[in-house]
TIVO-2410 file (N, C-alpha, C; in nm, 3 decimals):
# residues 169
REC num residu      c1      c2      c3 atome chaine
REC   1      M   7.660   0.492  -8.998     N      A
REC   1      M   7.572   0.361  -8.908    CA      A
REC   1      M   7.443   0.430  -8.873     C      A
REC   2      E   7.467   0.554  -8.800     N      A
REC   2      E   7.357   0.642  -8.762    CA      A
REC   2      E   7.296   0.704  -8.829     C      A
REC   3      T   7.307   0.744  -8.968     N      A
REC   3      T   7.262   0.800  -9.073    CA      A
REC   3      T   7.164   0.670  -9.100     C      A
REC   4      D   7.179   0.544  -9.141     N      A
REC   4      D   7.113   0.473  -9.165    CA      A
REC   4      D   6.981   0.438  -9.052     C      A
REC   5      I   7.021   0.402  -8.928     N      A
REC   5      I   6.916   0.445  -8.833    CA      A
REC   5      I   6.798   0.566  -8.826     C      A
REC   6      K   6.873   0.659  -8.847     N      A
REC   6      K   6.785   0.777  -8.872    CA      A
REC   6      K   6.675   0.797  -9.010     C      A
REC   7      R   6.772   0.746  -9.096     N      A
REC   7      R   6.676   0.704  -9.239    CA      A
REC   7      R   6.564   0.597  -9.179     C      A
REC   8      S   6.620   0.484  -9.128     N      A
REC   8      S   6.517   0.350  -9.081    CA      A
REC   8      S   6.418   0.431  -9.004     C      A
REC   9      L   6.418   0.531  -8.924     N      A
REC   9      L   6.327   0.581  -8.828    CA      A
REC   9      L   6.197   0.689  -8.921     C      A
REC  10      R   6.294   0.772  -8.979     N      A
REC  10      R   6.214   0.857  -9.085    CA      A
REC  10      R   6.123   0.759  -9.148     C      A
REC  11      L   6.193   0.669  -9.237     N      A
REC  11      L   6.072   0.581  -9.292    CA      A
REC  11      L   5.984   0.517  -9.263     C      A
REC  12      R   5.986   0.468  -9.105     N      A
REC  12      R   5.915   0.383  -9.021    CA      A
REC  12      R   5.807   0.532  -8.997     C      A
REC  13      S   5.845   0.647  -8.986     N      A
REC  13      S   5.737   0.758  -8.928    CA      A
REC  13      S   5.659   0.804  -9.052     C      A
REC  14      V   5.724   0.796  -9.147     N      A
REC  14      V   5.638   0.802  -9.299    CA      A
REC  14      V   5.552   0.735  -9.342     C      A
REC  15      L   5.584   0.597  -9.308     N      A
REC  15      L   5.490   0.499  -9.365    CA      A
REC  15      L   5.375   0.460  -9.246     C      A
REC  16      N   5.423   0.533  -9.086     N      A
REC  16      N   5.300   0.497  -9.036    CA      A
REC  16      N   5.215   0.640  -9.034     C      A
REC  17      G   5.258   0.737  -9.076     N      A
REC  17      G   5.156   0.844  -9.124    CA      A
REC  17      G   5.057   0.840  -9.235     C      A
REC  18      I   5.170   0.764  -9.341     N      A
REC  18      I   5.036   0.730  -9.478    CA      A
REC  18      I   4.963   0.625  -9.395     C      A
REC  19      F   5.008   0.505  -9.325     N      A
REC  19      F   4.883   0.439  -9.261    CA      A
REC  19      F   4.751   0.473  -9.197     C      A
REC  20      I   4.800   0.560  -9.106     N      A
REC  20      I   4.708   0.662  -9.039    CA      A
REC  20      I   4.626   0.724  -9.148     C      A
REC  21      T   4.689   0.778  -9.218     N      A
REC  21      T   4.575   0.925  -9.307    CA      A
REC  21      T   4.525   0.787  -9.415     C      A
REC  22      L   4.559   0.659  -9.456     N      A
REC  22      L   4.507   0.613  -9.527    CA      A
REC  22      L   4.355   0.520  -9.477     C      A
REC  23      A   4.408   0.458  -9.340     N      A
REC  23      A   4.276   0.408  -9.236    CA      A
REC  23      A   4.188   0.521  -9.161     C      A
REC  24      V   4.221   0.689  -9.167     N      A
REC  24      V   4.152   0.778  -9.179    CA      A
REC  24      V   4.023   0.801  -9.317     C      A
REC  25      L   4.130   0.792  -9.406     N      A
REC  25      L   4.022   0.823  -9.518    CA      A
REC  25      L   3.935   0.699  -9.548     C      A
REC  26      F   3.954   0.570  -9.502     N      A
REC  26      F   3.866   0.465  -9.537    CA      A
REC  26      F   3.781   0.474  -9.436     C      A
REC  27      L   3.773   0.538  -9.322     N      A
REC  27      L   3.675   0.526  -9.218    CA      A
REC  27      L   3.579   0.628  -9.269     C      A
REC  28      V   3.600   0.777  -9.308     N      A
REC  28      V   3.564   0.871  -9.343    CA      A
REC  28      V   3.468   0.849  -9.523     C      A
REC  29      S   3.541   0.740  -9.574     N      A
REC  29      S   3.467   0.693  -9.714    CA      A
REC  29      S   3.319   0.593  -9.679     C      A
REC  30      L   3.365   0.537  -9.527     N      A
REC  30      L   3.253   0.416  -9.510    CA      A
REC  30      L   3.133   0.520  -9.439     C      A
REC  31      F   3.170   0.632  -9.366     N      A
REC  31      F   3.064   0.722  -9.306    CA      A
REC  31      F   2.970   0.799  -9.428     C      A
REC  32      I   3.068   0.820  -9.514     N      A
REC  32      I   2.985   0.892  -9.646    CA      A
REC  32      I   2.904   0.789  -9.708     C      A
REC  33      L   2.951   0.704  -9.761     N      A
REC  33      L   2.914   0.637  -9.814    CA      A
REC  33      L   2.786   0.497  -9.743     C      A
REC  34      K   2.790   0.500  -9.604     N      A
REC  34      K   2.691   0.419  -9.525    CA      A
REC  34      K   2.561   0.418  -9.598     C      A
REC  35      G   2.487   0.523  -9.652     N      A
REC  35      G   2.365   0.548  -9.719    CA      A
REC  35      G   2.335   0.452  -9.825     C      A
REC  36      S   2.469   0.468  -9.912     N      A
REC  36      S   2.442   0.363 -10.022    CA      A
REC  36      S   2.486   0.193 -10.003     C      A
REC  37      M   2.581   0.187  -9.891     N      A
REC  37      M   2.612   0.055  -9.856    CA      A
REC  37      M   2.460   0.024  -9.801     C      A
REC  38      N   2.404   0.060  -9.731     N      A
REC  38      N   2.287   0.018  -9.643    CA      A
REC  38      N   2.154   0.018  -9.785     C      A
REC  39      D   2.141   0.078  -9.890     N      A
REC  39      D   2.085   0.056  -9.982    CA      A
REC  39      D   2.125  -0.071 -10.068     C      A
REC  40      L   2.234  -0.094 -10.057     N      A
REC  40      L   2.275  -0.213 -10.130    CA      A
REC  40      L   2.251  -0.332 -10.067     C      A
REC  41      I   2.293  -0.362  -9.948     N      A
REC  41      I   2.233  -0.438  -9.844    CA      A
REC  41      I   2.105  -0.456  -9.855     C      A
REC  42      S   2.036  -0.341  -9.854     N      A
REC  42      S   1.874  -0.385  -9.843    CA      A
REC  42      S   1.821  -0.445  -9.999     C      A
REC  43      T   1.891  -0.400 -10.091     N      A
REC  43      T   1.860  -0.457 -10.240    CA      A
REC  43      T   1.889  -0.603 -10.227     C      A
REC  44      K   1.988  -0.618 -10.171     N      A
REC  44      K   2.065  -0.774 -10.178    CA      A
REC  44      K   1.956  -0.862 -10.087     C      A
REC  45      M   1.927  -0.804  -9.969     N      A
REC  45      M   1.829  -0.878  -9.871    CA      A
REC  45      M   1.664  -0.923  -9.955     C      A
REC  46      K   1.614  -0.804 -10.017     N      A
REC  46      K   1.498  -0.844 -10.101    CA      A
REC  46      K   1.505  -0.954 -10.206     C      A
REC  47      E   1.648  -0.935 -10.303     N      A
REC  47      E   1.661  -1.028 -10.358    CA      A
REC  47      E   1.673  -1.169 -10.341     C      A
REC  48      Q   1.735  -1.180 -10.239     N      A
REC  48      Q   1.761  -1.330 -10.155    CA      A
REC  48      Q   1.624  -1.383 -10.093     C      A
REC  49      A   1.517  -1.298 -10.072     N      A
REC  49      A   1.385  -1.361  -9.993    CA      A
REC  49      A   1.316  -1.424 -10.062     C      A
REC  50      G   1.349  -1.470 -10.218     N      A
REC  50      G   1.256  -1.564 -10.284    CA      A
REC  50      G   1.137  -1.534 -10.357     C      A
REC  51      K   1.096  -1.586 -10.428     N      A
REC  51      K   0.938  -1.524 -10.500    CA      A
REC  51      K   0.836  -1.598 -10.416     C      A
REC  52      P   0.848  -1.709 -10.351     N      A
REC  52      P   0.734  -1.747 -10.288    CA      A
REC  52      P   0.696  -1.659 -10.152     C      A
REC  53      L   0.820  -1.595 -10.084     N      A
REC  53      L   0.822  -1.505  -9.981    CA      A
REC  53      L   0.750  -1.370 -10.015     C      A
REC  54      L   0.834  -1.302 -10.126     N      A
REC  54      L   0.774  -1.195 -10.185    CA      A
REC  54      L   0.599  -1.218 -10.208     C      A
REC  55      K   0.574  -1.306 -10.262     N      A
REC  55      K   0.440  -1.307 -10.287    CA      A
REC  55      K   0.367  -1.321 -10.165     C      A
REC  56      S   0.398  -1.386 -10.099     N      A
REC  56      S   0.312  -1.417  -9.967    CA      A
REC  56      S   0.312  -1.258  -9.888     C      A
REC  57      M   0.427  -1.206  -9.856     N      A
REC  57      M   0.411  -1.092  -9.799    CA      A
REC  57      M   0.374  -0.949  -9.870     C      A
REC  58      T   0.362  -0.956 -10.018     N      A
REC  58      T   0.313  -0.863 -10.088    CA      A
REC  58      T   0.138  -0.868 -10.077     C      A
REC  59      L   0.087  -1.009 -10.048     N      A
REC  59      L  -0.047  -1.018 -10.027    CA      A
REC  59      L  -0.072  -0.983  -9.883     C      A
REC  60      Y   0.023  -0.995  -9.785     N      A
REC  60      Y   0.020  -0.951  -9.624    CA      A
REC  60      Y   0.012  -0.799  -9.662     C      A
REC  61      V   0.090  -0.737  -9.712     N      A
REC  61      V   0.083  -0.609  -9.684    CA      A
REC  61      V  -0.031  -0.556  -9.760     C      A
REC  62      D  -0.047  -0.574  -9.888     N      A
REC  62      D  -0.177  -0.512  -9.939    CA      A
REC  62      D  -0.322  -0.544  -9.843     C      A
REC  63      S  -0.340  -0.670  -9.766     N      A
REC  63      S  -0.444  -0.665  -9.687    CA      A
REC  63      S  -0.392  -0.589  -9.538     C      A
REC  64      A  -0.312  -0.553  -9.486     N      A
REC  64      A  -0.308  -0.495  -9.390    CA      A
REC  64      A  -0.281  -0.353  -9.380     C      A
REC  65      Y  -0.202  -0.308  -9.515     N      A
REC  65      Y  -0.198  -0.191  -9.519    CA      A
REC  65      Y  -0.241  -0.091  -9.648     C      A
REC  66      N  -0.319  -0.171  -9.733     N      A
REC  66      N  -0.381  -0.108  -9.853    CA      A
REC  66      N  -0.526  -0.064  -9.825     C      A
REC  67      Y  -0.520   0.039  -9.755     N      A
REC  67      Y  -0.657   0.153  -9.677    CA      A
REC  67      Y  -0.719   0.168  -9.802     C      A
REC  68      E  -0.683   0.178  -9.934     N      A
REC  68      E  -0.791   0.204 -10.012    CA      A
REC  68      E  -0.918   0.102 -10.029     C      A
REC  69      N  -0.807  -0.029  -9.990     N      A
REC  69      N  -0.912  -0.156 -10.028    CA      A
REC  69      N  -0.988  -0.217  -9.875     C      A
REC  70      N  -0.910  -0.183  -9.770     N      A
REC  70      N  -0.924  -0.251  -9.676    CA      A
REC  70      N  -1.021  -0.151  -9.567     C      A
REC  71      H  -1.010  -0.027  -9.589     N      A
REC  71      H  -1.121   0.055  -9.562    CA      A
REC  71      H  -1.113   0.086  -9.397     C      A
REC  72      E  -0.974   0.102  -9.350     N      A
REC  72      E  -0.989   0.122  -9.232    CA      A
REC  72      E  -0.943   0.245  -9.204     C      A
REC  73      G  -0.929   0.337  -9.290     N      A
REC  73      G  -0.935   0.490  -9.273    CA      A
REC  73      G  -0.814   0.539  -9.264     C      A
REC  74      Y  -0.680   0.482  -9.262     N      A
REC  74      Y  -0.564   0.541  -9.222    CA      A
REC  74      Y  -0.525   0.595  -9.375     C      A
REC  75      K  -0.430   0.696  -9.362     N      A
REC  75      K  -0.381   0.770  -9.463    CA      A
REC  75      K  -0.226   0.718  -9.525     C      A
REC  76      I  -0.159   0.692  -9.388     N      A
REC  76      I  -0.021   0.642  -9.377    CA      A
REC  76      I   0.007   0.532  -9.296     C      A
REC  77      T   0.120   0.430  -9.319     N      A
REC  77      T   0.191   0.366  -9.249    CA      A
REC  77      T   0.306   0.392  -9.191     C      A
REC  78      F   0.296   0.410  -9.049     N      A
REC  78      F   0.453   0.440  -9.016    CA      A
REC  78      F   0.534   0.271  -8.958     C      A
REC  79      L   0.587   0.206  -9.032     N      A
REC  79      L   0.676   0.083  -8.945    CA      A
REC  79      L   0.791   0.152  -8.888     C      A
REC  80      E   0.824   0.098  -8.794     N      A
REC  80      E   0.922   0.134  -8.694    CA      A
REC  80      E   1.001   0.004  -8.666     C      A
REC  81      F   1.110  -0.022  -8.784     N      A
REC  81      F   1.167  -0.131  -8.763    CA      A
REC  81      F   1.296  -0.157  -8.611     C      A
REC  82      G   1.284  -0.215  -8.540     N      A
REC  82      G   1.361  -0.181  -8.436    CA      A
REC  82      G   1.372  -0.323  -8.337     C      A
REC  83      A   1.449  -0.293  -8.243     N      A
REC  83      A   1.471  -0.387  -8.126    CA      A
REC  83      A   1.449  -0.322  -7.963     C      A
REC  84      T   1.410  -0.391  -7.867     N      A
REC  84      T   1.334  -0.318  -7.767    CA      A
REC  84      T   1.497  -0.289  -7.681     C      A
REC  85      G   1.622  -0.378  -7.718     N      A
REC  85      G   1.734  -0.351  -7.620    CA      A
REC  85      G   1.838  -0.222  -7.736     C      A
REC  86      C   1.781  -0.191  -7.801     N      A
REC  86      C   1.860  -0.078  -7.880    CA      A
REC  86      C   1.828   0.017  -7.867     C      A
REC  87      S   1.926   0.125  -7.815     N      A
REC  87      S   1.933   0.272  -7.757    CA      A
REC  87      S   1.846   0.372  -7.834     C      A
REC  88      S   1.885   0.348  -8.003     N      A
REC  88      S   1.839   0.471  -8.061    CA      A
REC  88      S   1.673   0.418  -8.123     C      A
REC  89      C   1.646   0.265  -8.104     N      A
REC  89      C   1.547   0.233  -8.121    CA      A
REC  89      C   1.417   0.295  -8.002     C      A
REC  90      R   1.513   0.269  -7.864     N      A
REC  90      R   1.398   0.345  -7.752    CA      A
REC  90      R   1.384   0.494  -7.785     C      A
REC  91      M   1.470   0.545  -7.837     N      A
REC  91      M   1.453   0.687  -7.873    CA      A
REC  91      M   1.332   0.713  -7.958     C      A
REC  92      M   1.302   0.610  -8.074     N      A
REC  92      M   1.228   0.609  -8.150    CA      A
REC  92      M   1.079   0.591  -8.086     C      A
REC  93      E   1.111   0.567  -7.968     N      A
REC  93      E   0.990   0.500  -7.896    CA      A
REC  93      E   0.866   0.632  -7.882     C      A
REC  94      K   0.970   0.707  -7.798     N      A
REC  94      K   0.875   0.853  -7.782    CA      A
REC  94      K   0.829   0.924  -7.924     C      A
REC  95      V   0.872   0.909  -8.050     N      A
REC  95      V   0.854   0.945  -8.192    CA      A
REC  95      V   0.719   0.880  -8.225     C      A
REC  96      M   0.725   0.766  -8.195     N      A
REC  96      M   0.626   0.667  -8.236    CA      A
REC  96      M   0.459   0.726  -8.158     C      A
REC  97      N   0.496   0.727  -8.002     N      A
REC  97      N   0.419   0.765  -7.918    CA      A
REC  97      N   0.348   0.961  -7.960     C      A
REC  98      E   0.447   1.007  -8.005     N      A
REC  98      E   0.427   1.155  -8.058    CA      A
REC  98      E   0.310   1.142  -8.208     C      A
REC  99      V   0.349   1.025  -8.285     N      A
REC  99      V   0.306   1.050  -8.387    CA      A
REC  99      V   0.141   0.988  -8.351     C      A
REC 100      R   0.136   0.872  -8.299     N      A
REC 100      R   0.007   0.813  -8.237    CA      A
REC 100      R  -0.069   0.938  -8.199     C      A
REC 101      S  -0.030   0.981  -8.124     N      A
REC 101      S  -0.128   1.123  -8.017    CA      A
REC 101      S  -0.158   1.200  -8.122     C      A
REC 102      K  -0.074   1.264  -8.226     N      A
REC 102      K  -0.107   1.400  -8.293    CA      A
REC 102      K  -0.176   1.314  -8.434     C      A
REC 103      Y  -0.183   1.208  -8.461     N      A
REC 103      Y  -0.238   1.151  -8.557    CA      A
REC 103      Y  -0.322   1.046  -8.540     C      A
REC 104      P  -0.411   1.017  -8.447     N      A
REC 104      P  -0.457   0.892  -8.423    CA      A
REC 104      P  -0.543   0.814  -8.562     C      A
REC 105      S  -0.579   0.899  -8.600     N      A
REC 105      S  -0.692   0.866  -8.718    CA      A
REC 105      S  -0.609   0.815  -8.853     C      A
REC 106      E  -0.508   0.940  -8.849     N      A
REC 106      E  -0.453   0.939  -8.995    CA      A
REC 106      E  -0.340   0.827  -9.050     C      A
REC 107      V  -0.268   0.820  -8.931     N      A
REC 107      V  -0.106   0.742  -8.928    CA      A
REC 107      V  -0.124   0.608  -8.832     C      A
REC 108      K  -0.082   0.460  -8.903     N      A
REC 108      K  -0.069   0.352  -8.857    CA      A
REC 108      K   0.043   0.347  -8.799     C      A
REC 109      V   0.075   0.315  -8.669     N      A
REC 109      V   0.205   0.315  -8.642    CA      A
REC 109      V   0.260   0.179  -8.574     C      A
REC 110      T   0.293   0.110  -8.660     N      A
REC 110      T   0.329  -0.015  -8.609    CA      A
REC 110      T   0.494  -0.065  -8.575     C      A
REC 111      F   0.496  -0.095  -8.436     N      A
REC 111      F   0.661  -0.147  -8.417    CA      A
REC 111      F   0.703  -0.292  -8.446     C      A
REC 112      I   0.824  -0.297  -8.533     N      A
REC 112      I   0.813  -0.444  -8.569    CA      A
REC 112      I   0.994  -0.484  -8.509     C      A
REC 113      N   0.962  -0.568  -8.389     N      A
REC 113      N   1.075  -0.610  -8.330    CA      A
REC 113      N   1.150  -0.736  -8.418     C      A
REC 114      V   1.266  -0.687  -8.487     N      A
REC 114      V   1.355  -0.769  -8.571    CA      A
REC 114      V   1.419  -0.872  -8.501     C      A
REC 115      L   1.377  -0.886  -8.406     N      A
REC 115      L   1.442  -1.003  -8.296    CA      A
REC 115      L   1.331  -1.128  -8.299     C      A
REC 116      L   1.249  -1.109  -8.332     N      A
REC 116      L   1.139  -1.207  -8.311    CA      A
REC 116      L   1.125  -1.234  -8.437     C      A
REC 117      P   1.111  -1.369  -8.427     N      A
REC 117      P   1.147  -1.501  -8.542    CA      A
REC 117      P   0.979  -1.475  -8.629     C      A
REC 118      V   0.895  -1.411  -8.580     N      A
REC 118      V   0.768  -1.392  -8.672    CA      A
REC 118      V   0.761  -1.325  -8.747     C      A
REC 119      N   0.898  -1.195  -8.712     N      A
REC 119      N   0.910  -1.082  -8.794    CA      A
REC 119      N   1.015  -1.076  -8.912     C      A
REC 120      Q   1.089  -1.179  -8.917     N      A
REC 120      Q   1.220  -1.216  -9.017    CA      A
REC 120      Q   1.156  -1.185  -9.151     C      A
REC 121      D   1.060  -1.257  -9.177     N      A
REC 121      D   1.011  -1.264  -9.313    CA      A
REC 121      D   0.942  -1.094  -9.363     C      A
REC 122      K   0.908  -1.049  -9.238     N      A
REC 122      K   0.879  -0.878  -9.286    CA      A
REC 122      K   1.023  -0.785  -9.317     C      A
REC 123      M   1.107  -0.851  -9.204     N      A
REC 123      M   1.242  -0.792  -9.264    CA      A
REC 123      M   1.320  -0.794  -9.364     C      A
REC 124      K   1.293  -0.945  -9.441     N      A
REC 124      K   1.349  -0.977  -9.538    CA      A
REC 124      K   1.255  -0.914  -9.659     C      A
REC 125      Y   1.171  -0.920  -9.626     N      A
REC 125      Y   1.067  -0.842  -9.754    CA      A
REC 125      Y   1.072  -0.688  -9.786     C      A
REC 126      F   1.092  -0.597  -9.658     N      A
REC 126      F   1.131  -0.438  -9.669    CA      A
REC 126      F   1.283  -0.441  -9.683     C      A
REC 127      G   1.352  -0.559  -9.695     N      A
REC 127      G   1.527  -0.517  -9.673    CA      A
REC 127      G   1.570  -0.452  -9.574     C      A
REC 128      I   1.523  -0.476  -9.480     N      A
REC 128      I   1.572  -0.408  -9.329    CA      A
REC 128      I   1.748  -0.445  -9.321     C      A
REC 129      A   1.817  -0.383  -9.312     N      A
REC 129      A   1.958  -0.398  -9.311    CA      A
REC 129      A   2.027  -0.355  -9.168     C      A
REC 130      A   1.943  -0.233  -9.119     N      A
REC 130      A   2.014  -0.153  -8.983    CA      A
REC 130      A   1.879  -0.149  -8.940     C      A
REC 131      I   1.905  -0.123  -8.774     N      A
REC 131      I   1.782  -0.040  -8.743    CA      A
REC 131      I   1.832   0.085  -8.626     C      A
REC 132      P   1.757   0.162  -8.609     N      A
REC 132      P   1.621   0.170  -8.639    CA      A
REC 132      P   1.608   0.188  -8.765     C      A
REC 133      T   1.489   0.149  -8.853     N      A
REC 133      T   1.457   0.179  -9.007    CA      A
REC 133      T   1.323   0.249  -8.997     C      A
REC 134      Q   1.250   0.325  -9.054     N      A
REC 134      Q   1.172   0.387  -9.040    CA      A
REC 134      Q   1.125   0.364  -9.205     C      A
REC 135      V   0.988   0.310  -9.259     N      A
REC 135      V   0.939   0.305  -9.360    CA      A
REC 135      V   0.797   0.378  -9.334     C      A
REC 136      L   0.783   0.407  -9.458     N      A
REC 136      L   0.641   0.505  -9.418    CA      A
REC 136      L   0.572   0.446  -9.596     C      A
REC 137      L   0.462   0.413  -9.564     N      A
REC 137      L   0.353   0.335  -9.664    CA      A
REC 137      L   0.268   0.472  -9.655     C      A
REC 138      D   0.214   0.457  -9.856     N      A
REC 138      D   0.068   0.575  -9.876    CA      A
REC 138      D   0.003   0.482  -9.833     C      A
REC 139      I  -0.143   0.507  -9.879     N      A
REC 139      I  -0.264   0.474  -9.840    CA      A
REC 139      I  -0.261   0.335  -9.908     C      A
REC 140      S  -0.205   0.362 -10.001     N      A
REC 140      S  -0.252   0.195 -10.108    CA      A
REC 140      S  -0.140   0.114 -10.060     C      A
REC 141      G  -0.043   0.126  -9.950     N      A
REC 141      G   0.029   0.029  -9.894    CA      A
REC 141      G   0.168   0.027  -9.984     C      A
REC 142      K   0.195   0.110 -10.049     N      A
REC 142      K   0.346   0.164 -10.138    CA      A
REC 142      K   0.435   0.213 -10.053     C      A
REC 143      E   0.570   0.162 -10.063     N      A
REC 143      E   0.655   0.248  -9.974    CA      A
REC 143      E   0.710   0.396 -10.067     C      A
REC 144      V   0.700   0.494  -9.956     N      A
REC 144      V   0.690   0.638 -10.014    CA      A
REC 144      V   0.838   0.678  -9.937     C      A
REC 145      F   0.874   0.615  -9.854     N      A
REC 145      F   1.010   0.695  -9.772    CA      A
REC 145      F   1.018   0.577  -9.673     C      A
REC 146      R   1.178   0.594  -9.652     N      A
REC 146      R   1.245   0.523  -9.598    CA      A
REC 146      R   1.375   0.569  -9.509     C      A
REC 147      H   1.412   0.562  -9.398     N      A
REC 147      H   1.536   0.627  -9.307    CA      A
REC 147      H   1.568   0.515  -9.218     C      A
REC 148      T   1.731   0.537  -9.227     N      A
REC 148      T   1.763   0.445  -9.126    CA      A
REC 148      T   1.852   0.502  -8.994     C      A
REC 149      G   1.845   0.494  -8.877     N      A
REC 149      G   1.868   0.559  -8.783    CA      A
REC 149      G   1.784   0.626  -8.693     C      A
REC 150      Y   1.806   0.703  -8.625     N      A
REC 150      Y   1.721   0.770  -8.535    CA      A
REC 150      Y   1.651   0.898  -8.659     C      A
REC 151      Y   1.530   0.937  -8.622     N      A
REC 151      Y   1.451   1.015  -8.681    CA      A
REC 151      Y   1.366   1.099  -8.587     C      A
REC 152      S   1.357   1.226  -8.590     N      A
REC 152      S   1.285   1.315  -8.498    CA      A
REC 152      S   1.141   1.330  -8.552     C      A
REC 153      F   1.054   1.375  -8.441     N      A
REC 153      F   0.922   1.379  -8.486    CA      A
REC 153      F   0.908   1.500  -8.597     C      A
REC 154      D   0.965   1.595  -8.585     N      A
REC 154      D   0.995   1.711  -8.668    CA      A
REC 154      D   1.023   1.681  -8.804     C      A
REC 155      E   1.103   1.597  -8.810     N      A
REC 155      E   1.158   1.559  -8.956    CA      A
REC 155      E   1.062   1.443  -9.013     C      A
REC 156      L   1.020   1.362  -8.914     N      A
REC 156      L   0.913   1.272  -8.980    CA      A
REC 156      L   0.791   1.344  -8.986     C      A
REC 157      N   0.740   1.444  -8.949     N      A
REC 157      N   0.600   1.494  -8.974    CA      A
REC 157      N   0.609   1.566  -9.110     C      A
REC 158      Q   0.738   1.645  -9.151     N      A
REC 158      Q   0.785   1.675  -9.249    CA      A
REC 158      Q   0.745   1.593  -9.391     C      A
REC 159      E   0.776   1.468  -9.340     N      A
REC 159      E   0.717   1.347  -9.464    CA      A
REC 159      E   0.626   1.347  -9.432     C      A
REC 160      F   0.541   1.340  -9.395     N      A
REC 160      F   0.411   1.306  -9.371    CA      A
REC 160      F   0.332   1.423  -9.453     C      A
REC 161      Q   0.370   1.554  -9.438     N      A
REC 161      Q   0.338   1.655  -9.537    CA      A
REC 161      Q   0.369   1.672  -9.686     C      A
REC 162      K   0.474   1.597  -9.703     N      A
REC 162      K   0.515   1.538  -9.819    CA      A
REC 162      K   0.424   1.443  -9.883     C      A
REC 163      T   0.369   1.346  -9.821     N      A
REC 163      T   0.267   1.262  -9.870    CA      A
REC 163      T   0.111   1.323  -9.862     C      A
REC 164      N   0.126   1.468  -9.834     N      A
REC 164      N  -0.002   1.534  -9.853    CA      A
REC 164      N  -0.082   1.449  -9.732     C      A
REC 165      L  -0.067   1.441  -9.613     N      A
REC 165      L  -0.149   1.369  -9.520    CA      A
REC 165      L  -0.252   1.464  -9.483     C      A
REC 166      N  -0.272   1.571  -9.470     N      A
REC 166      N  -0.392   1.633  -9.457    CA      A
REC 166      N  -0.484   1.652  -9.552     C      A
REC 167      N  -0.414   1.627  -9.665     N      A
REC 167      N  -0.517   1.660  -9.819    CA      A
REC 167      N  -0.540   1.500  -9.864     C      A
REC 168      N  -0.466   1.390  -9.842     N      A
REC 168      N  -0.555   1.289  -9.883    CA      A
REC 168      N  -0.702   1.269  -9.859     C      A
REC 169      P  -0.786   1.179  -9.928     N      A
REC 169      P  -0.930   1.179  -9.897    CA      A
REC 169      P  -0.948   1.097  -9.784     C      A
***
């Protein structure tokens, strides 16, 4: 009888170990795949937006951020999707201010509060699945970069250089 209890305890211990190991592996895989999952959700959001919304938002983005056509003089648009209550979003405020101060006439910085109803169409159009999300548009208003989470000024500045910020006409 005592050996049955010992076996039962040992089996329970092994099963607990297996369960904990599987749970840890699941959490690690979620962390590793978070970018892919974010991309998948973003794609699905764009697909669900519908053709009328996509058409109207394409016209809006072209008129607001296509500097080749509207001649505003900017070379890049930095869209920051976030919310005022989000701690990572508040950290991004400093980055936005630094970009505004270093590139006042080259980079148009726009904060889009995803909690405001007026910004829901923009969120759907760009497929924003998590905040903060940074989206860079080139001089013609086409998306050239996207990142979700906090992104430092130095990292963002490297992306600006990749888009030839200083070499664009």
